[in-house]
C-alpha positions in Angstrom: -7.7 9.7 -31.9 -3.9 8.3 -31.9 -0.6 9.1 -33.1 -0.8 5.8 -35.6 -4.0 7.9 -37.1 -1.7 11.6 -37.1 1.4 9.5 -38.9 4.8 9.5 -38.9 4.7 12.7 -41.4 2.5 14.6 -39.3 4.1 14.2 -35.7 5.8 17.6 -34.7 8.9 16.1 -32.8 10.0 19.6 -31.9 7.3 21.5 -30.4 5.9 18.8 -27.6 8.4 18.2 -25.1 8.3 14.6 -23.3 4.8 12.5 -23.1 3.1 9.7 -23.0 -0.6 9.2 -24.1 -3.6 6.9 -23.4 -6.6 7.0 -24.5 -9.9 7.9 -22.3 -12.8 7.3 -24.1 -13.9 10.4 -26.4 -10.4 11.9 -24.5 -7.0 11.4 -24.7 -4.5 11.6 -21.4 -0.8 13.1 -21.7 1.7 12.7 -19.0 5.3 13.4 -18.3 8.5 12.4 -17.4 8.0 14.2 -13.8 4.2 13.2 -13.5 2.2 16.1 -14.8 -1.3 15.7 -16.7 -3.2 17.5 -19.1 -6.6 15.5 -20.7 -7.3 16.8 -24.0 -10.0 15.8 -26.8 -9.1 14.6 -29.8 -9.0 17.4 -31.9 -6.6 19.1 -29.2 -4.5 16.0 -29.1 -4.0 16.0 -32.4 -3.1 20.0 -32.8 -0.6 19.2 -29.7 1.1 16.4 -31.5 1.2 18.0 -34.6 2.9 21.4 -33.3 0.1 23.6 -34.5 -1.0 25.3 -30.9 -0.6 28.8 -31.4 1.3 30.6 -28.6 -1.3 32.9 -26.1 -4.3 30.7 -26.5 -5.7 28.5 -23.8 -4.7 25.2 -25.0 -0.7 26.8 -25.6 -0.8 28.2 -21.4 -2.1 25.0 -20.3 0.7 23.0 -21.9 3.2 25.4 -20.6 2.0 25.6 -17.0 2.1 21.8 -17.0 5.0 21.2 -18.9 4.7 19.6 -22.3 6.0 22.6 -24.5 9.9 22.5 -25.5 10.0 26.2 -25.6 8.9 26.7 -22.4 10.1 23.9 -20.3 11.5 24.1 -17.2 13.8 22.2 -16.5 14.3 23.1 -12.9 11.0 22.8 -12.2 10.4 19.0 -13.9 13.5 17.5 -11.7 12.4 19.3 -8.4 9.0 17.5 -8.8 11.2 14.3 -9.6 13.3 14.2 -6.4 9.7 14.8 -4.6 8.3 11.7 -6.0 11.7 9.4 -5.2 12.7 11.0 -1.9 12.0 7.4 -0.2 15.4 6.4 -1.1 16.9 8.9 0.7 16.9 6.6 3.7 17.1 3.0 4.4 14.1 0.6 5.4 11.5 2.0 7.4 9.2 -0.6 8.1 10.1 -3.8 9.8 7.4 -6.8 10.1 8.5 -8.5 13.3 6.0 -12.2 12.9 6.0 -13.1 16.9 4.3 -16.7 15.7 2.5 -18.6 13.2 0.1 -19.7 15.6 -3.4 -18.2 14.7 -6.6 -19.2 16.4 -8.4 -18.3 13.0 -8.5 -20.2 9.5 -9.0 -17.8 6.7 -9.2 -19.3 3.2 -6.9 -16.5 1.9 -4.3 -16.9 4.4 -0.6 -15.2 3.7 0.8 -15.8 6.4 1.0 -19.7 6.2 -0.7 -20.3 10.0 0.3 -22.7 13.0 -2.2 -24.4 15.1 -2.3 -23.0 18.3 -0.4 -26.3 19.6 2.5 -25.3 17.4 4.4 -23.6 20.0 7.6 -24.2 18.3 6.5 -21.5 15.9 6.9 -18.4 18.5 9.6 -16.2 18.2 11.8 -16.1 21.1 12.8 -12.9 23.0 16.3 -13.5 22.1 15.5 -13.2 18.7 12.8 -10.4 18.8 15.9 -8.3 20.4 18.7 -9.8 17.9 15.9 -8.4 15.3 15.4 -5.0 16.6 19.3 -4.5 17.0 19.4 -4.7 13.4 16.0 -2.0 12.8 17.6 0.6 14.8 20.7 0.6 12.6 19.1 1.5 9.4 19.9 4.4 8.1 15.9 5.8 8.1 15.4 8.5 11.1 11.6 6.8 11.1 11.2 3.0 12.1 7.7 1.2 12.2 8.1 -2.1 13.8 4.6 -4.3 12.8 3.9 -7.1 14.8 2.4 -9.8 12.9 1.8 -13.1 12.9 -0.2 -15.9 12.5 -2.3 -14.1 15.1 0.2 -12.2 17.6 -1.8 -11.7 20.5 -0.9 -15.9 20.9 2.9 -14.5 21.8 1.8 -11.5 23.8 4.6 -11.8 26.1 7.5 -11.5 23.1 5.6 -8.9 22.2 5.7 -6.4 24.9 9.5 -7.5 25.3 10.5 -6.5 21.8 8.6 -3.0 22.8 10.3 -2.5 25.6 13.7 -3.3 24.4 13.1 -1.2 21.5 12.0 1.8 23.3 15.5 1.5 25.9 17.1 0.5 22.7 15.9 3.7 21.0 17.3 5.9 23.9 20.7 6.0 21.9 19.6 5.3 18.6 17.3 8.5 18.4 15.1 7.2 15.6 11.3 8.4 15.3 9.9 5.0 16.2 6.4 3.5 15.6 5.1 0.4 16.6 2.0 -0.9 14.9 0.2 -4.5 15.4 -2.4 -6.5 12.8 -4.6 -8.6 14.8 -8.1 -10.3 14.3 -8.7 -9.0 18.0 -10.2 -12.3 19.0 -7.9 -12.5 21.9 -7.6 -9.3 22.9 -8.8 -7.9 26.4 -8.9 -5.2 28.4 -5.4 -5.9 30.5 -3.8 -6.2 26.7 -5.4 -3.1 25.2 -4.5 -1.3 28.4 -0.8 -2.0 27.6 -1.2 -1.8 23.8 -2.7 2.2 24.2 0.3 3.3 27.2 2.6 1.9 25.0 1.0 3.8 21.9 0.5 1.0 19.8 -1.5 1.3 16.3 -4.1 -1.6 15.6 -5.2 -2.9 12.7 -7.8 -5.5 11.8 -9.4 -7.5 8.9 -13.2 -6.9 8.4 -14.3 -8.6 5.1 -18.1 -7.3 5.0 -20.8 -8.2 6.7 -21.2 -10.6 9.3 -22.3 -13.4 6.7 -19.7 -13.0 4.5 -16.3 -12.2 6.5 -17.1 -15.1 9.1 -17.5 -17.3 5.8 -14.0 -16.5 4.9 -12.8 -15.6 8.5 -13.5 -18.8 10.8 -13.3 -18.6 14.8 -13.6 -22.2 16.1 -17.0 -22.3 16.7 -16.7 -22.4 21.1 -15.1 -19.0 19.9 -17.9 -17.4 18.7 -17.7 -15.3 15.7 -14.5 -13.4 14.1 -16.8 -11.0 12.7 -18.2 -10.1 16.4 -14.6 -10.0 18.0 -13.4 -7.8 15.2 -16.3 -5.5 15.5 -16.6 -5.1 19.0 -13.5 -4.7 19.8 -13.3 -1.9 16.7 -15.5 0.1 18.6 -13.7 -0.1 22.2 -11.0 0.5 20.8 -12.1 3.8 19.0 -14.4 4.9 21.9 -10.7 4.7 24.1 -9.4 6.9 21.9 -12.0 9.3 22.4 -11.8 8.7 26.6 -7.8 10.1 25.5 -9.4 13.3 23.7 -7.9 12.3 20.7 -9.3 13.5 17.5 -11.5 10.8 15.6 -11.1 11.9 12.2 -7.4 10.9 12.5 -6.8 8.2 15.4 -9.1 5.2 15.5 -8.6 1.7 13.9 -7.5 0.9 10.6 -9.4 -2.0 9.1 -8.5 -4.0 5.9 -10.9 -6.3 3.2 -9.5 -8.5 1.1 -11.7 -9.1 -1.8 -13.1 -12.6 -2.5 -15.5 -13.6 -5.4 -18.7 -13.1 -2.8 -18.3 -9.8 -2.0 -18.3 -8.3 -5.8 -21.9 -7.4 -5.5 -22.7 -6.4 -1.8 -20.3 -3.2 -1.9 -22.6 -0.9 -0.4 -23.1 -3.6 2.3 -19.4 -3.4 2.3 -19.4 0.5 3.0 -22.2 0.6 5.2 -20.3 -2.3 7.1 -17.9 0.2 7.6 -18.9 3.4 7.8 -21.3 2.5 10.7 -17.8 1.3 12.8 -16.4 4.9 12.4 -14.1 3.6 10.3 -12.4 6.4 8.3 -10.9 4.5 5.3 -11.3 1.1 3.3 -8.6 -0.8 1.3 -10.1 -2.4 -1.7 -7.5 -5.2 -1.7 -7.7 -8.3 -4.8 -6.7 -11.3 -3.9 -2.5 -12.2 -3.9 -1.6 -15.4 -5.3 0.5 -16.4 -1.8 -0.4 -18.9 1.0 -4.0 -20.4 1.1 -5.3 -18.3 -1.5 -3.0 -19.8 -4.3 -4.9 -23.9 -2.7 -8.3 -22.0 -2.5 -8.8 -19.9 -5.4 -11.3 -22.0 -7.4 -13.7 -21.0 -4.6 -12.4 -17.4 -4.1 -11.3 -16.5 -7.3 -12.6 -14.2 -9.9 -11.5 -12.5 -13.4 -10.3 -8.8 -13.0 -12.3 -7.1 -14.9 -14.9 -8.4 -12.4 -13.1 -6.7 -9.5 -12.8 -3.4 -11.9 -16.4 -3.4 -11.8 -16.7 -3.6 -8.4 -13.9 -1.3 -7.8 -15.7 1.0 -9.7 -19.0 0.7 -7.9 -17.8 1.2 -4.9 -15.8 4.0 -4.8 -19.3 5.7 -7.0 -20.9 4.8 -3.5 -18.3 5.8 -1.2 -18.2 9.6 -3.3 -22.0 9.5 -2.7 -21.7 8.8 1.3 -19.1 12.0 1.3 -21.3 14.1 -0.4 -24.1 12.7 2.6 -21.5 14.1 5.0 -19.5 11.1 5.9 -16.0 10.8 5.9 -14.1 8.0 4.6 -12.0 7.1 1.7 -11.1 4.0 -0.6 -7.3 3.5 0.4 -5.8 3.2 -3.1 -7.0 5.7 -4.9 -6.3 8.0 -1.9 -2.2 6.4 -2.6 -3.0 7.3 -6.6 -4.6 10.7 -5.9 -2.0 12.0 -3.8 0.7 11.1 -6.9 -1.2 12.5 -9.5 -2.4 15.7 -7.7 -0.1 16.5 -4.8 3.0 15.3 -7.0 3.9 12.8 -3.9 4.4 9.4 -3.0 2.8 8.9 0.2 5.4 5.7 -0.2 3.2 3.1 -0.1 5.8 0.7 -0.2 3.9 -2.1 -3.0 2.8 0.9 -5.1 5.6 2.8 -6.3 9.4 2.8 -7.8 11.7 1.0 -7.4 9.2 -1.1 -5.1 9.9 -1.5 -1.2 11.6 -4.6 -1.1 14.4 -4.8 1.0 15.0 -0.5 0.9 11.9 0.2 2.4 10.8 -3.0 4.0 12.5 -5.9 5.5 10.6 -9.1 7.1 11.3 -10.9 10.2 10.4 -14.2 10.7 9.9 -16.1 14.3 12.9 -18.4 13.6 15.1 -15.6 12.6 15.0 -15.4 9.1 15.6 -12.1 6.9 13.4 -11.0 4.1 13.3 -8.4 1.6 9.6 -8.4 2.6 6.8 -10.3 4.2 5.0 -11.9 0.8 9.0 -13.0 0.7 8.6 -14.6 3.8 4.8 -15.9 2.6 6.9 -18.1 -0.5 9.7 -19.2 1.5 7.1 -20.8 3.7 5.7 -22.2 0.3 8.7 -23.6 -0.3 10.4 -20.8 -2.5 13.8 -18.9 -1.0 14.5 -16.5 -3.8 13.7 -14.0 -1.2 15.3 -14.7 1.8 18.7 -12.4 2.6 20.5 -14.0 5.7 19.6 -13.9 9.8 19.6 -12.4 12.6 22.4 -14.4 14.6 24.6 -14.4 11.4 24.0 -11.3 9.2 25.1 -7.9 9.8 22.6 -5.2 8.4 25.0 -4.2 5.6 24.4 -7.5 4.4 20.6 -7.3 4.2 21.0 -4.0 2.6 23.7 -4.4 0.5 22.5 -8.6 -0.6 22.5 -9.2 -4.2 18.9 -10.1 -4.1 17.9 -6.8 -3.2 20.0 -5.5 -6.2 18.2 -7.5 -8.2 14.3 -6.8 -6.6 15.8 -2.9 -6.8 16.3 -3.1 -10.6 13.2 -5.3 -11.4 11.2 -3.0 -9.6 11.6 0.2 -11.7 10.0 0.6 -14.4 11.5 2.4 -16.7 13.4 -0.9 -17.8 10.3 -2.9 -18.4 9.8 -2.9 -22.2 5.3 -2.6 -21.1 5.6 0.3 -18.8 8.5 2.3 -20.5 6.3 4.6 -22.6 3.1 4.1 -20.2 1.1 6.9 -19.3 0.9 5.4 -16.0 4.8 5.3 -15.5 4.6 8.1 -12.8 2.0 7.0 -10.9 2.8 3.2 -10.2 4.5 -0.1 -9.3 4.6 -3.8 -9.4 6.6 -5.5 -6.6 9.2 -8.0 -8.5 7.8 -10.6 -5.4 4.4 -10.4 -6.8 5.8 -11.0 -10.9 8.1 -13.7 -9.7 5.2 -15.8 -8.0 2.6 -15.1 -10.7 4.6 -15.0 -13.5 7.9 -16.9 -12.7 10.6 -13.9 -13.3 11.3 -11.1 -10.9 10.9 -8.6 -14.2 7.4 -10.6 -15.2 5.5 -9.3 -18.3 3.7 -6.8 -17.3 1.2 -7.1 -20.2 -0.4 -10.3 -18.8 -0.2 -9.1 -15.0 -3.4 -9.7 -13.0 -1.9 -6.4 -10.9 -0.7 -4.6 -13.9 -4.4 -5.2 -15.1 -5.7 -3.9 -11.4 -3.7 -1.0 -11.4 -4.9 0.7 -15.2 -7.7 0.4 -14.4 -8.1 1.8 -11.1 -5.7 4.9 -12.8 -8.0 5.2 -15.9 -11.6 5.2 -13.4 -9.3 8.0 -11.3 -8.4 10.0 -14.5 -12.4 10.1 -16.3 -13.2 11.7 -13.0 -10.8 13.2 -12.8 -12.0 14.9 -16.5 -15.4 14.7 -16.0 -16.6 14.9 -12.6 -18.3 17.9 -10.9 -17.1 20.1 -8.7 -18.5 18.5 -5.1 -16.7 15.2 -6.6 -13.4 16.6 -7.4 -13.2 18.5 -4.0 -14.1 15.1 -2.6 -11.2 13.2 -4.3 -9.0 16.4 -3.8 -9.3 15.5 0.0 -8.6 12.2 0.2 -4.8 13.1 -0.9 -4.8 14.9 2.4 -2.0 13.4 5.0 -1.9 14.4 8.5 1.0 12.9 11.2 -0.3 10.8 13.8 1.8 12.0 16.2 0.5 10.3 19.5 1.9 7.4 17.9 5.7 8.0 17.5 8.0 7.7 20.1 10.7 10.8 19.6 13.8 10.6 21.4 16.9 13.0 21.2 19.6 11.6 21.6 22.2 12.7 23.8 19.4 14.9 25.7 19.0 15.3 29.6 
């Protein structure tokens, strides 16, 4: 049933509070402004929409409890939940991406980073540029700061990585931020000496594993003399996890984070993918569809696929992940965990690409090897492709206020607020969603985009359909698995805390 079937004459505008709705098979999902939800059958939805739900019935109590009825609407509860969902707006950028080099020892068919060959040393960040970037980073109004080292391959310019870490720690003695360092690496250039340094300085390590060896090595290619990209990633993932255990860290919380980029060849190998991750001891798997940046824009005829195929793959994969959880294997799917935290806990985990407004410029800044500064790393990628729309300034000339007050930042904040989009303002998934304006700009030629034609919107809706279907129909054991995925625990070992003025 839908509102057209009920008809304007049958719709009661006095009893239901504000709601959005979406059909889910033979059920109807209702969400409200603050993101509470109920799933009703057609008959109950009709009674609700016509204002025929009788006081004292279980349906009335359910709708009242979730703030869907005008007569019992709790404004304070709604306001508190909306504030909780937008708490990330209280501070400035917390994620700062340092691209310390474009040089990379691998060639990935979907590379987003605009890699350079290993002899192109002019694409290395200098110590001076790293220092200037960190001076800007520590001016953020956020109390929490993550500096993420990316490339290319950051281990190629490891001396500048070390210099940046030590400079940031020294400067943070007066800035007083809760500081974290992360590094995204293919691990092929890692050795025990580098690992000792990274562990000593509590740098979180992340890599990419795109499935079993044959598939991984077909899309992430090392020169033949350097061996298998998959072999390096797997060997060092095991070694780093072993070192964490030697340090006495809880392995369910401290482990290498590994990411997967879903290419066409992976779409029918979901069980092999999950088994590869679980066998490595990875606790999370992020099923990321291809982005329209970098090499992926040129190689899409080899690796792209219809998003309906991706969504079918997503359902099969997450079904299998849930099955493995029921067998005692602890692993989650990251997209699902992000959305479920918003749906079930009423909290936003602050994943910058799936929030509103999106994180570009107000949650993230990216600093290229040459000192240019962008709203986000995807904006830097576009600049390398000849589109400077998301460039904000540079470390030599720009002040922190210049960056966060830039007209481009203001524009992407407006474009990232879904209530300003005709296709989003009435969408039942509005409270949980977010579309990065840089993605809309690249794929549709406008930071506003047309969401009904957006591949990313299609993906988000498909994932949310799947999750709400599970929440409405799953057995108790499955619901307990999904609820566990929303549990967030701080990895305090990686934090560098400073109390300013402490002796």
